[in-house]
C-alpha positions in Angstrom: -12.1 -7.5 6.2 -14.3 -5.0 7.6 -12.9 -2.3 9.8 -10.0 -3.6 11.9 -12.0 -3.0 15.0 -13.7 0.2 13.6 -16.1 1.2 10.8 -9.0 0.7 3.1 -1.3 1.6 -4.9 -1.4 6.0 -7.5 -2.5 4.3 -10.5 0.4 2.9 -12.2 -0.1 1.3 -15.6 2.9 -1.0 -15.0 2.8 -1.9 -11.4 -0.6 -1.3 -9.7 -1.4 0.2 -6.4 1.3 -1.5 -4.4 4.0 -1.7 -7.0 7.1 0.4 -7.5 5.1 3.2 -9.0 6.8 3.4 -12.4 3.9 4.1 -14.7 1.9 6.9 -16.4 0.2 7.9 -13.2 3.4 8.9 -11.6 4.8 10.5 -14.7 1.8 12.6 -15.2 2.0 14.3 -11.8 3.6 17.5 -10.7 7.3 18.0 -11.7 9.7 16.0 -9.6 11.5 17.9 -6.9 14.8 16.4 -8.1 16.1 14.1 -10.8 15.9 10.3 -10.7 19.7 9.9 -10.5 19.7 12.2 -7.4 16.9 10.1 -5.9 18.9 6.9 -6.6 21.8 8.5 -4.6 19.5 8.7 -1.6 18.5 5.1 -2.1 22.2 4.1 -2.2 22.7 5.9 1.0 19.8 4.0 2.6 21.4 0.7 1.5 24.8 1.8 2.8 23.2 2.8 6.1 21.6 -0.6 6.5 24.8 -2.4 5.7 26.6 -0.3 8.2 24.2 -0.8 11.0 24.1 -4.6 10.3 27.9 -4.9 10.6 29.5 -6.2 13.8 30.3 -3.5 16.4 33.7 -1.9 16.4 36.1 -3.0 19.1 36.1 -0.8 22.2 38.9 1.7 22.8 40.0 5.2 21.7 40.8 4.0 18.2 37.4 2.5 17.8 35.8 5.7 19.0 37.7 7.8 16.5 36.7 5.4 13.7 33.0 5.8 14.7 33.3 9.6 14.8 35.0 9.7 11.4 32.2 7.5 9.9 29.5 9.8 11.3 31.3 12.9 9.9 31.8 11.5 6.4 29.0 9.2 5.7 26.3 10.1 3.1 23.0 11.7 4.3 20.7 9.1 5.8 17.3 8.7 4.2 14.6 8.7 6.8 10.8 9.4 7.2 10.2 13.1 7.7 6.8 14.0 9.0 4.8 16.5 7.0 2.2 18.5 9.0 -1.2 17.9 7.6 -3.0 19.8 10.3 -5.4 16.9 10.9 -4.4 15.1 14.1 -7.8 13.5 14.4 -7.7 11.7 11.1 -6.3 8.2 10.3 -5.0 8.0 6.7 -5.1 4.4 5.5 -5.5 5.5 1.9 -2.4 6.9 0.1 -1.3 7.5 -3.5 2.1 8.8 -4.4 2.2 10.6 -7.7 5.7 12.0 -7.3 8.0 13.5 -4.7 6.0 16.7 -5.0 2.4 15.3 -5.3 0.6 12.9 -3.1 -3.0 12.2 -2.0 -4.2 10.8 1.3 -7.6 9.6 2.3 -9.0 8.7 5.8 -11.6 8.9 8.5 -14.3 11.4 8.5 -14.5 11.4 4.7 -11.2 13.3 4.6 -9.1 13.6 1.4 -6.0 15.8 1.3 -3.7 16.6 -1.5 -0.2 18.2 -1.7 1.6 19.4 -4.8 4.7 20.9 -3.0 6.2 17.9 -1.3 4.0 18.1 1.8 4.8 21.7 2.8 1.1 22.5 2.3 -2.0 20.4 2.2 -5.3 21.2 0.6 -8.5 19.7 2.1 -10.3 18.4 -1.0 -12.8 16.1 0.8 -16.0 15.3 -1.2 -18.9 17.3 0.2 -21.3 15.4 2.4 -18.8 12.6 3.0 -18.0 13.3 6.7 -19.7 10.0 7.9 -17.7 7.9 5.5 -14.4 5.9 6.0 -12.1 6.4 3.1 -9.5 3.5 3.0 -8.1 3.6 -0.5 -7.3 6.3 -3.0 -5.8 5.9 -6.5 -4.4 9.0 -8.2 -3.7 9.3 -11.9 -1.9 12.6 -11.5 -2.3 15.9 -9.6 -5.8 16.4 -10.8 -7.5 13.0 -11.3 -8.2 10.5 -8.6 -10.7 7.9 -7.4 -11.4 7.3 -3.7 -13.1 4.3 -2.0 -15.2 4.5 1.1 -15.7 1.2 2.9 -18.5 -0.2 5.0 -21.7 -2.2 5.0 -24.2 -1.7 2.3 -24.4 1.9 1.0 -21.3 3.0 3.1 -19.2 1.4 0.3 -18.9 4.1 -2.4 -16.5 5.3 -5.0 -15.9 9.0 -5.9 -14.0 10.4 -8.9 -12.4 13.9 -9.4 -10.9 15.4 -12.5 -10.1 18.8 -11.1 -7.8 18.2 -8.1 -10.7 17.6 -5.7 -12.5 20.9 -6.4 -15.5 18.8 -7.4 -16.3 15.1 -7.0 -18.7 12.7 -8.7 -20.1 9.7 -6.9 -19.6 6.9 -9.5 -20.6 3.9 -7.4 -22.8 3.2 -4.4 -23.2 -0.3 -3.2 -26.8 -1.4 -2.7 -26.2 -5.0 -1.6 -26.4 -5.3 2.2 -24.0 -8.3 2.1 -21.2 -6.5 0.2 -18.3 -4.7 1.9 -15.7 -3.2 -0.4 -12.1 -3.2 0.8 -9.7 -2.1 -1.9 -9.4 -0.4 -5.3 -6.7 -0.8 -8.0 -6.1 0.3 -11.6 -4.2 -1.3 -14.5 -3.9 2.0 -16.4 -5.8 5.3 -16.6 -9.0 3.5 -17.8 -9.2 0.0 -16.5 -9.6 -0.8 -12.8 -11.2 -3.1 -10.3 -12.6 -2.9 -6.7 -13.1 -5.9 -4.5 -15.7 -6.8 -1.9 -15.7 -9.4 0.8 -17.5 -12.6 -0.3 -21.1 -12.4 -1.3 -22.9 -15.7 -1.7 -19.6 -17.5 -1.0 -17.3 -15.7 -3.5 -15.4 -12.4 -3.5 -17.2 -9.8 -5.6 -15.3 -7.8 -8.2 -16.3 -4.4 -9.6 -14.8 -3.3 -13.0 -14.4 0.0 -14.8 -13.2 0.7 -18.3 -13.5 4.5 -18.2 -11.2 5.5 -15.4 -13.7 5.0 -12.6 -16.5 7.1 -14.0 -18.8 4.0 -14.1 -18.6 0.5 -12.6 -20.2 -2.9 -13.1 -20.1 -6.1 -11.1 -18.2 -8.9 -12.9 -19.7 -12.4 -13.1 -18.4 -14.6 -10.3 -18.3 -18.0 -12.2 -14.5 -17.6 -12.5 -14.0 -16.9 -8.8 -13.0 -19.7 -6.4 -15.2 -20.5 -3.5 -14.2 -18.5 -0.4 -13.2 -20.3 2.8 -15.4 -20.0 5.8 -14.7 -16.6 7.4 -12.4 -15.5 4.6 -12.4 -11.8 3.7 -10.1 -9.0 2.7 -8.5 -6.4 5.1 -9.4 -2.7 4.5 -6.2 -1.7 6.2 -4.0 0.0 3.7 -5.5 -0.1 0.2 -3.1 -2.9 -0.7 -5.3 -6.0 -0.5 -5.9 -5.6 -4.3 -2.9 -4.8 -6.5 -2.0 -4.9 -10.2 1.0 -5.3 -12.4 1.0 -4.7 -16.1 -2.2 -4.5 -18.3 -4.0 -7.5 -17.1 -2.6 -9.2 -13.9 -4.2 -8.5 -10.5 -3.8 -10.1 -7.1 -6.2 -10.2 -4.1 -5.0 -10.9 -0.5 -7.2 -12.6 2.1 -7.3 -13.6 5.8 -9.8 -14.6 8.4 -10.2 -18.2 7.1 -8.3 -21.3 7.9 -5.6 -20.3 5.5 -4.3 -16.9 4.3 -4.5 -17.0 0.6 -3.6 -14.9 -2.5 -5.9 -15.0 -5.5 -4.6 -14.1 -8.9 -6.3 -13.2 -12.2 -4.5 -12.8 -15.5 -7.5 -11.4 -17.4 -8.5 -8.3 -15.4 -10.6 -10.2 -12.9 -12.7 -12.5 -15.0 -11.1 -15.8 -13.8 -9.0 -16.4 -10.7 -6.8 -19.0 -9.1 -6.1 -19.3 -5.4 -2.8 -20.1 -3.6 -2.1 -20.7 0.1 0.5 -18.6 1.8 2.6 -19.4 4.9 1.3 -16.3 6.7 -0.8 -17.5 9.7 -4.5 -17.2 9.6 -7.4 -19.0 11.3 -8.7 -15.9 13.1 -10.6 -12.9 11.9 -7.7 -10.7 12.8 -5.0 -12.7 11.0 -3.9 -13.0 7.4 -2.3 -11.2 4.5 -3.0 -7.5 4.7 -0.9 -6.1 1.8 0.7 -7.1 -1.4 3.3 -5.6 -3.7 4.5 -6.8 -7.2 7.5 -5.2 -8.9 6.5 -7.1 -12.1 4.1 -9.9 -12.9 6.3 -12.6 -11.3 8.0 -11.2 -8.2 5.7 -10.3 -5.3 5.7 -9.6 -1.5 3.0 -10.3 1.1 2.9 -8.9 4.6 0.4 -9.1 7.4 0.0 -10.9 10.7 -2.4 -10.2 13.6 -3.5 -6.6 13.7 -4.5 -6.7 17.4 -2.1 -4.6 19.5 0.3 -6.7 21.6 -0.4 -9.9 19.6 2.6 -11.8 18.2 2.8 -11.9 14.4 5.3 -14.7 13.5 5.9 -15.6 9.8 4.0 -12.4 8.8 5.7 -12.0 5.4 6.2 -14.1 2.3 7.6 -13.9 -1.2 6.7 -15.3 -4.6 8.9 -15.8 -7.7 6.2 -17.1 -10.0 3.3 -14.6 -10.0 1.7 -15.9 -6.9 1.4 -19.6 -7.8 3.6 -20.4 -4.8 4.7 -18.5 -1.7 7.7 -18.9 0.5 8.0 -17.6 4.1 10.6 -15.0 4.7 13.7 -16.3 6.5 13.6 -13.2 8.8 10.2 -11.6 8.7 9.3 -8.2 10.1 9.3 -8.1 13.9 5.5 -7.4 14.1 2.3 -7.0 12.2 2.7 -5.0 9.0 -0.2 -3.5 7.0 1.5 -1.9 4.0 4.4 -2.7 1.6 6.0 -1.1 -1.4 9.0 -1.9 -3.7 11.5 0.9 -4.0 11.7 2.1 -7.6 14.5 1.2 -9.9 15.6 -1.7 -7.7 15.1 -5.5 -7.9 15.4 -6.3 -4.2 14.6 -3.3 -2.0 11.2 -2.7 -0.4 9.7 -1.1 2.7 7.0 -2.5 4.9 5.1 -0.4 7.5 2.8 -0.9 10.4 1.7 0.6 13.7 5.0 -0.3 15.4 7.5 0.6 12.7 9.0 0.4 9.2 11.1 -2.5 8.0 13.5 -2.6 5.0 14.4 -5.6 2.8 17.4 -5.6 0.5 17.0 -9.1 -0.7 13.5 -9.1 -2.2 11.7 -10.0 1.0 13.9 -12.9 2.2 15.0 -10.9 5.3 13.7 -7.7 6.9 15.2 -5.2 9.3 13.4 -2.6 11.3 14.7 0.9 10.4 12.1 3.2 12.0 9.6 2.9 14.9 7.0 5.4 13.8 3.4 4.4 13.3 2.2 4.1 9.7 -0.6 2.1 8.0 0.4 2.3 4.4 3.3 3.2 2.1 3.6 4.0 -1.6 6.4 5.0 -3.9 6.4 6.9 -7.2 8.9 6.4 -10.0 11.1 9.4 -9.0 11.6 7.7 -5.6 8.9 9.8 -4.0 8.2 7.4 -1.2 5.4 8.4 1.2 3.8 6.8 4.3 0.6 7.7 6.2 -1.3 6.5 9.2 -3.0 7.5 12.5 -3.2 11.0 14.1 -2.9 12.7 10.7 0.6 11.3 10.1 2.1 11.6 6.6 5.8 11.4 5.9 8.1 11.4 2.9 11.4 9.6 2.6 14.1 12.2 2.8 17.9 12.2 2.8 
């Protein structure tokens, strides 16, 4: 939905932009910095840490103090976000694509695109020439060399660029010419097939489709798209308002209308059904901001009210049936969250991020617990547990142990 007060999940074949990242896109990237089993050890440590911090406090006294000291000395390393210096403090990165622990792409304000292939130790500015006036809000990377990036905005400000050489050169593959369209998010099913979505035009969300990896695009017919609610739109907040899982399923998140909804298509965007969610809406600043599906049935939705200082109750929900029905979280995140991602190789662990912190769920979104207070807009995980987050002031971080 426009710009959140200003003038956006990796292209996994199996999970889409906001999924767990276990697909060809991740596998085709730079070599992982460590093995998957080692990465799972870090995840186990994260689970153990959360269990420890959720436990009742030890009784006071010398014995209790000794117990706490012993636990600190002998517990496993604690996974945490470690900031990676991008050298771009003036850029806000709402677009993020995790290829692996070593390789990630970020996209943001001022037409900026950065890429790392060494785990964030160094970043290469690979911004498309002449794009400094554009707002990049979503990027989908197939590997370390191939990616597509979406610029958002009214009319011709909505564009898609594609690179096949790591950002050394870019080709503009789409430029919007409809003054009423505003593209928010981009997602791929595999290395060839993908979609982009615009806020409603003539009363229906508009869908772009590609069958050649983003080299060309066409607008799909809208006969199979339900009528939009008054004021309904998508949020270009994290690149996660449009996500895929498997070869044909795609979901679209909305807000701004009387109800926050999730639309689902099982045929790559030709026909859609809409389902209400319990996430509050009824205001242009409220709704579902991000989705994540670990398979075609189990999904997470997060959002709230993006305005600073505004309460965001019931700002998360879950679905067990592919988005046909949505249930409110018993304990939602404490504040507005704009990004969400499943942790790979798990059935119940996921991270949600926003300007006020990061939350972790260990029960598939039923309950959430704040584990970090740093500001991030989006989060993405690759199949080797290369989990990354990005946001304002050039912030990019990787989950470390």
